[in-house]
N, C-alpha and C positions, 0 to 999 in steps of 0.2 A: 504494500500500500504506500502510496506516495502523496505527500501533502506539499503544496507550494510553500516557499519561504514566507510569502505574504500571509498565508493562512495558518502557519505553524505557531502554536501557543508558546513554544520555547523560544522561537525567534522573536516573538513579541516581547517576551520577558527580557531577552538579550538587548533588544532595542529600547527598553524602558517604557514600552507601551502597556505593559501589565505588571502588577506588583508581584513580588516574591520576596521571601525573607532570605536575603543574600548572606552567605557564609564566607564566600571568597569571590573576588572579581578581579580580572586582569584583561589585557587586550584580546587574547585568543580563547580563554577558558573562564567559565564561571561555575559557581556552585551555590545551590540554594536548597532550603529545606523542602522536602516533599510534603504537600498539604495532606496527603493520606498516608502518613508514616506508618510503616509496618514494624518499626522498632523504636526504642527511645531516641536513637540517632538514625535518621534516614535523610540523607542528603543526595541530591542529584548533581552530578558533575558532567558538564557538557562543553563541547566546542561552540564558539559563537557561530562558526560556519555551519550552514545547514547541510546536514547529511541525514538521509532518512534512516539509515541502519548501519550496522557493523559492516555490512557488505561494501559500503562506500568509504571505509576508513582510509583506503589508499589515496583518496583525494585530499586528505589532510597532509600538510607538511609533517615529516617525521618528528620534529621537535614538539609540535602541537599534540600529536598522538601520544608521545611519551609524557607530555605535561598533564594529560588527563589522569594518568596514574599517579604522577607526583602530587598533584592537587588532592587526589583521593587520600593519599597518605597524610598530607598536611592537614586536611579537614579532620581525619581521624585523630590526629594529635591535638588539634585545636579543641575538639569536642570531647576529649578525654577517653577515647576508646582504643587508641592505638596499642597500648600495653595489654589490655585485657583481650583484645582481638576484635576484628571487624571483617565484614565481607564486602567485596566489590563484585557486583553482578551487572551483567548486560543482558537485557531481554531483547532478543532479535527476532522480530516477526510476531504476528498475531498468536500463533500457537505457543509462543514462549511468554506471552503476557505483555508484549510491547503495546502500550496504549497511546503513546505519543511518538509519532514517527519522525523523531529528531534524535540522532545518536546521543545516548546518555548513559552514564554509569551510576549505579545505586551504591552508596556507601551506607552500610547498615551495621549497627552495633548497639551496645548498651544492654544486651541480654544474650542469653545462650541462643544461638541460631542453628536451626537444623537445615539440612539440605532437603529440598522437596522430593 
């Protein structure tokens, strides 16, 4: 499923057209709290560049792709779950639970997490 950059809710957040509780913000990557958090810490980390899914990650410059994971670790440290443990997950496609078709990583922590 593809959504245009103009209609993408995460692109609107990145452009400042919609509110989100920001945790981290920089030129190419941002992180904000998930409004339907599944754990005490549930943050979404995404590139500002619109990519519908993980299948398109090769369109990101390598430093930006790497930065997604670095920011995930920094967010975990900032929110106090790095030492106890946290999960970084990517839902890719409808069957995997991807609800917003803009590449994003979920950083989850603050409780014991089971694999589905």
